[in-house]
Residue frames as a rotation matrix with the C-alpha (Angstrom) as fourth column:
UNK 1
0.221 -0.437 0.872 10.31
0.636 0.742 0.211 -16.15
-0.739 0.508 0.442 -5.20
UNK 2
-0.030 -0.287 -0.958 12.09
-0.605 -0.758 0.246 -14.70
-0.796 0.586 -0.150 -8.17
UNK 3
0.423 0.199 0.884 11.41
0.578 0.692 -0.432 -15.81
-0.698 0.693 0.177 -11.72
UNK 4
-0.145 -0.614 -0.776 13.78
-0.330 -0.709 0.623 -14.66
-0.933 0.346 -0.100 -14.45
UNK 5
-0.078 0.044 0.996 13.55
0.822 0.569 0.039 -14.61
-0.565 0.821 -0.080 -18.22
UNK 6
-0.921 -0.367 -0.132 13.41
0.209 -0.749 0.628 -12.42
-0.329 0.551 0.767 -21.30
UNK 7
-0.630 0.751 0.198 9.78
0.253 -0.043 0.967 -12.90
0.734 0.659 -0.163 -22.38
UNK 8
-0.905 0.250 0.345 7.57
-0.426 -0.547 -0.721 -10.74
0.008 -0.799 0.601 -20.13
UNK 9
0.044 0.972 -0.232 4.37
-0.906 0.136 0.401 -12.41
0.421 0.192 0.886 -21.32
UNK 10
0.149 -0.076 -0.986 5.66
0.088 0.994 -0.064 -15.87
0.985 -0.077 0.155 -20.39
UNK 11
-0.849 -0.512 -0.132 6.94
0.198 -0.076 -0.977 -14.55
0.491 -0.855 0.166 -17.04
UNK 12
-0.575 0.713 0.401 3.52
-0.814 -0.547 -0.194 -13.07
0.081 -0.438 0.895 -16.22
UNK 13
0.337 0.713 -0.614 1.80
-0.635 0.654 0.411 -16.33
0.695 0.251 0.673 -17.13
UNK 14
-0.093 -0.468 -0.879 4.20
0.333 0.817 -0.470 -18.44
0.938 -0.337 0.080 -15.07
UNK 15
-0.925 -0.223 0.307 4.00
-0.170 -0.480 -0.861 -16.04
0.339 -0.848 0.407 -12.11
UNK 16
-0.136 0.959 0.248 0.22
-0.971 -0.179 0.160 -16.43
0.198 -0.219 0.955 -12.05
UNK 17
0.417 0.221 -0.882 0.53
-0.220 0.966 0.138 -20.22
0.882 0.137 0.451 -12.28
UNK 18
-0.549 -0.710 -0.440 3.01
0.325 0.304 -0.896 -20.21
0.770 -0.635 0.064 -9.40
UNK 19
-0.765 0.304 0.568 0.74
-0.603 -0.649 -0.464 -17.97
0.227 -0.697 0.680 -7.31
UNK 20
0.291 0.937 -0.195 -2.20
-0.807 0.350 0.475 -20.36
0.513 0.019 0.858 -7.74
UNK 21
0.246 -0.287 -0.926 -0.05
0.247 0.942 -0.227 -23.28
0.937 -0.172 0.303 -6.54
UNK 22
-0.778 -0.628 0.005 1.47
0.187 -0.240 -0.953 -21.35
0.600 -0.740 0.304 -3.62
UNK 23
-0.414 0.701 0.580 -1.99
-0.814 -0.571 0.109 -20.20
0.408 -0.427 0.807 -2.45
UNK 24
0.489 0.638 -0.594 -2.94
-0.343 0.767 0.542 -23.86
0.802 -0.061 0.594 -1.84
UNK 25
-0.394 -0.715 -0.578 -0.24
0.357 0.460 -0.813 -24.28
0.847 -0.526 0.074 0.83
UNK 26
0.616 0.659 -0.432 -1.74
0.637 -0.094 0.765 -24.16
0.464 -0.746 -0.477 4.35
UNK 27
0.371 -0.415 -0.831 -0.60
0.749 -0.395 0.532 -21.12
-0.549 -0.820 0.164 6.31
UNK 28
-0.592 -0.569 0.571 0.32
0.801 -0.494 0.338 -19.00
0.090 0.657 0.748 3.31
UNK 29
-0.209 0.468 -0.858 -0.71
0.341 -0.788 -0.513 -15.35
-0.917 -0.400 0.005 3.63
UNK 30
0.665 0.464 -0.585 -1.10
-0.283 -0.569 -0.772 -12.93
-0.691 0.679 -0.247 0.76
UNK 31
-0.223 -0.673 0.705 0.26
0.663 0.426 0.616 -13.99
-0.715 0.605 0.351 -2.61
UNK 32
0.749 0.430 -0.504 0.66
-0.006 -0.757 -0.654 -11.10
-0.662 0.493 -0.565 -5.04
UNK 33
0.156 -0.710 0.687 2.66
0.942 0.316 0.114 -11.70
-0.298 0.629 0.718 -8.23
UNK 34
-0.257 -0.339 -0.905 4.49
0.093 -0.941 0.326 -8.55
-0.962 -0.001 0.273 -9.27
UNK 35
0.768 0.591 0.247 3.03
0.340 -0.049 -0.939 -7.09
-0.543 0.805 -0.238 -12.42
UNK 36
-0.351 -0.912 -0.213 5.54
0.141 -0.276 0.951 -6.82
-0.925 0.304 0.226 -15.23
UNK 37
-0.437 0.245 0.865 3.44
0.893 0.233 0.385 -7.22
-0.107 0.941 -0.321 -18.36
UNK 38
0.443 0.677 0.588 2.46
0.787 -0.607 0.107 -3.92
0.430 0.416 -0.802 -19.89
UNK 39
0.717 -0.249 -0.651 4.82
0.348 -0.681 0.644 -1.86
-0.604 -0.688 -0.401 -17.76
UNK 40
0.893 -0.443 -0.081 7.23
-0.331 -0.523 -0.786 0.52
0.305 0.728 -0.614 -19.46
UNK 41
0.658 -0.752 -0.040 10.84
0.675 0.565 0.475 -0.57
-0.335 -0.340 0.879 -19.63
UNK 42
0.852 -0.511 -0.114 14.05
-0.520 -0.796 -0.310 1.36
0.067 0.323 -0.944 -19.89
UNK 43
0.709 -0.704 -0.043 17.43
0.700 0.709 -0.085 -0.04
0.091 0.030 0.995 -20.83
UNK 44
0.861 -0.498 -0.102 20.47
-0.438 -0.829 0.348 1.78
-0.258 -0.255 -0.932 -19.48
UNK 45
0.673 -0.736 0.073 23.83
0.663 0.557 -0.500 1.29
0.327 0.385 0.863 -21.13
UNK 46
0.798 -0.435 -0.417 26.73
0.076 -0.613 0.786 2.73
-0.598 -0.659 -0.457 -19.17
UNK 47
0.688 -0.721 0.078 29.74
-0.074 -0.177 -0.981 4.25
0.722 0.670 -0.175 -20.83
UNK 48
0.846 -0.308 -0.436 32.15
0.532 0.417 0.737 2.65
-0.046 -0.855 0.516 -18.35
UNK 49
-0.139 -0.953 0.270 35.22
0.940 -0.213 -0.265 4.38
0.310 0.217 0.926 -19.76
UNK 50
-0.176 0.138 0.975 33.65
0.059 -0.987 0.151 7.78
0.983 0.084 0.166 -19.30
UNK 51
0.838 0.540 0.077 32.41
-0.070 -0.033 0.997 6.90
0.541 -0.841 0.010 -15.80
UNK 52
0.614 -0.670 -0.418 35.87
0.786 0.468 0.403 5.80
-0.075 -0.576 0.814 -14.71
UNK 53
-0.459 -0.843 0.282 37.50
0.872 -0.488 -0.039 8.95
0.171 0.228 0.959 -16.09
UNK 54
0.570 0.713 0.408 35.22
0.555 -0.701 0.448 11.55
0.605 -0.029 -0.796 -14.52
UNK 55
-0.340 -0.767 -0.544 37.74
0.940 -0.280 -0.192 14.19
-0.005 -0.577 0.817 -13.38
């Protein structure tokens, strides 16, 4: 499953809540929410004009 949002703390909390619910389903194997809280982030902003005019 994918869970989207801007607040990483809320996403981590909701991912753990979802994992606990999913683990109760018979036949489910490993459930491992991806860790996002506390991980470094990098924002990349492309200069599209420069990319399109690379001669």
